[in-house]
Steps between C-alpha positions, in 0.01 A plus 500: 500500500184432298337687213135463393404437135158445340437370148157608379293513183209711382270256327400680181379338179664362300838504682567574868748775587744390772760675716704468817453732796812541712468637850655844548486498882724198567716310538387353830718336761253222582286289269179569696518874422555425132199267494290767670609748234395256227147511644501881491623501142237247389225709659626815328522328161145366535368857514671603174302295248201265530660240271837495671614155616803430720676202343786466750628675810825429675767629730851473360800481728804721447669225299218497243355171619121477554384420851 
């Protein structure tokens, strides 16, 4: 099972504000579905704020190890 996570920052002066977005639809049985969900999440985040930057995106397996 895989869960999608995105680490993102809103680049505001003088200090960026950062957070983690955890997927609420998963977990997914196969890695490909998790990766597809990461793309959906990144697209959704991009519409929230013009200065938002995705720093990292990953699928994590059920043991907590990044894929």
